N, C-alpha and C positions, 0 to 999 in steps of 0.2 A: 834728640830723642834717646832716652836710655836704651841700652841694648836689649834689656828684657822686653820692653814694649815692642821693639822691632821683631823679636822672636814671636811674640804673641800675635802681632799683626800678620806675620807670615803664616802662622798656624791657622788663623781665622780665614785668611784667603784660601788656604788649602781646603778647609772644611766647607767653605762656600762652594768650591769646585766639586768636592766629593759628594755633596748633597744631591746634585743633579745626577751623578752617576749612580748613587745608592738607590734613588727613587725607583729606578727600573731594574735593579739588580736581582739575580736569583738569590743572593746571599740574604737580602732582607725580605724577599718574597712578599711585597706589599699587596699584591692581588689576593693572596690567601688571607692576609690580615684583614682586608676589607670585608671578607666573608664572615668574620667573627672570630671568637677565641681570644686568647691572650698570648703574648710573646714573652713569657716568664718561665723560669725553671720551676719544677715541682718543689724542689727544696727551698727556693726563694719564697714561694707561697706559704710553705710550712713555717719558715723562720720569721717571716714578717707577720703572718697571721691575718686575721680578718680585718679588712680595711674599710668595711662599709660604714659610711657616715664620718670617716676621718678625713682631716685635711692633710694632704701629702704633697711635699715639695720634692721634685725630681731635679737634681743638679746634673748639668752636662747631658741633657736629654736628647741631643741630636734632633731628628725630626719627629720624635715623640711617640714612637710605637710602644715603648715600654710605659711611658706616661699614660697613654690612652688605654693600655692594658689594665692599669690600676683603676682608671675611670670605669672601665667595663666591670670591674670587681666592686664598684660602689664607692670609691674614694672621691673626694673633691680635690682635683689635681691642679698643680701649677708646675709647668716645666720651664727650665732655664737653660739657655745655650748661648754661646758667644757668636755663633754663626747666624747672620741675618737670613740667609737662604734657608737654613734648617728650620728656624723659627717660623718663617713664612709658610713653608711646606707643612709643618706641624699644625698651624692654624687652619690651613686649607683642609687637611686630613680630618681634623676634629669636626669641622663644619660639614664636610661630606658625610661623615659617619654619624652625625647627630649626637656626638659625645660632648659633654660639658668639660671644658678644660681651658685653662689660661696659660699662655706662653709668653715668656719675657726674654728679650735679647739682652744679655749682660755677661760681662766677665764675672764668674762666680766669686772671685775675690773682692769684687766691688758691689756685690748684690745688695748689701744693706743700704746703699745709696739710692736704689731705685725700686725696691720692693718693701712693702710694709707687711706686718702680720707675723703670726707664729703658727706652727704646724705640729700635728701629732706625730708625723713620720717625715724624716728627710731620707731620701733614697738616692743611690747612684750605683752604676754598674758597668763593668767590663770595658777596660781600656780607657779609663778616665784619669788616673792619677799622674801618668807620665806627662800630661799636657799642663800640669800645674807647676809653676815655679816655686810656690810657697805653701807647703802643706800645713805648717802651724797656722797661717792665716785662714786657710781652707777650714780647718777645724774650728776656729773662732766663728766663722760664718755659720757653720752647722749649729753650734751652740746658740748663736744669736737667734736663729729661726725656730729652734725647738721650744715647745712649751715645757714647763716642768713636768716630768713624768713621760714626755715624749721620747722617741728613740730614733737613732740613725741606723741605717742598714746599707751595707755595701757588699756586692759580689764583684771580685776584681781578679785580674791576673796576679799571680803571686810575684812579689818583687824579686824573688830569687831567680825567676825565669829570665829577667832582663839582663842578667850577666852573660848570657850565652850568645854566641855568634848565630846570626840568622841568615847568613848567606846560604845559597842553595846547595853548596858543596859540604855544608856542615851536617854530615850524616850521623853524627853523635854529638852529645853536649860538649862544647868546648868554651871555656871562659874567655870573654873578650872585653866586656864592659864593666864599669864600676857598680857595685851594689849600693854603696852609701851615697848620700845626697851630695851634689856638687852645685855651686852657684851657676855655672855655665851648663847649658843643655848639650846633649849629643845631637848631631845633625845626621839625618838619614835621608836617602833619596825617597821622594814622596810617592812611591808606588802604593796604589790603593789596596787595602787589605781585602776589600769585597770584590773588586774587579782589577786584579793586578796589572793587566795590560792596558787599562784605560789611560789615555793621555791627559796630563794636567799641566798647567802653566807654572804653578808654584813648584820650584825644583826641590825644596827640602822641607822635611818635617823636623821640628825641634822638640826634643823629649828630655825631661828631667828625671833623674834617678831618685827614688825614695825607698828607704828600707822599711820593712814591716815594723821595726821598732819605732821609727820616726812617725809612722802613721798612728800607731797605738798611743804613744806618749803624747802626741799632739792632741788627740781626742781627749785624753785624760786631763791635760793642761787646759783644754777648752771647757772643762766642767762636766764631762761625761764619764759614766761608769761603764766599763766594758762588760757586757753580759756574756758574750762568747766569741771565740775565734775558731772557725772550722777551716781546715786546710783540705783541699781536694786534689786528686791526682789526674785531673782532666782540664782541657781548655775548650773554648767554643770555636777556635779556628786553628789553622795549621801552623806548625813550625817544622823546619826541615828534618828534625830527628824524631818527630812524633808520628803516630799512625792513627788513622781514623777507624773507629770501631762501629759496631752495629747501632749503638745508641746515638750516632751522629757527632760524638765528641772525639777530641784528639787526646791520646794517651801516650805515655812513654813506654816503648815495648820492652825495656829492661836491657841488661839485668838491673835489678833493684827497682826503686820507685823514686819519682820526683814530685815535690809539691808544685802544682801548676796553677792553681787558683785558690782563692780563700773567700770566705764570707765572714762578716763581723757585724755584730749589733752592739750598740752602746746607748745607754739611757741617760738623759739629762736629769741631774739631781734636783 
């Protein structure tokens, strides 16, 4: 078996374990979601716009809370994730809430082999790119599923952040990891970002580096026109050298500022 497939299988096994942990976690607060509302940022809603009556494909959807949020806003949604446990939970949740949604278990890079059709919007968000070994292929898949005039939207951790040490004693930003793409992934102990002390059997998570330039150029090469790139000075979760503010987000306290996340929209020609 090629080494890349072994890394992907290990990551899939980890996400299968994490799904059971996340279902009851305070981080995801599934009970509040069951009561209504959407789990999307206000700026995402502004930048994506009205999705009523549109076909929306959500890549790397985990167990579908964001996917089902778009359904609540009127989109016809399809969610994709490589974790069978996550897809099963997403289907149960959609059925429980009475929301129309289709969920597909697949490696995103192989999605054209198992899913037909085209979409008005392809969406993905927060903590997704590092799990992909091949961003140019990812961009090809996005272009494959977009209708002409349709657009792709992502809100994601800024690739710049991944260069920094994430050990607990890193009380200020210190460079430790590569910024530019490598064939081999980095290996990290598989502590759960939502419940850090939760025990898991899979010992490591494998993460690939991707620069912002690689992401943008891959989308352009895939036939998309970049409409905008916005960089944001906050994250949705902790890093050792960040502080949590009243808005519930994590910011760098200074001196100076750091780009911690970005949003991007690109339209198929």
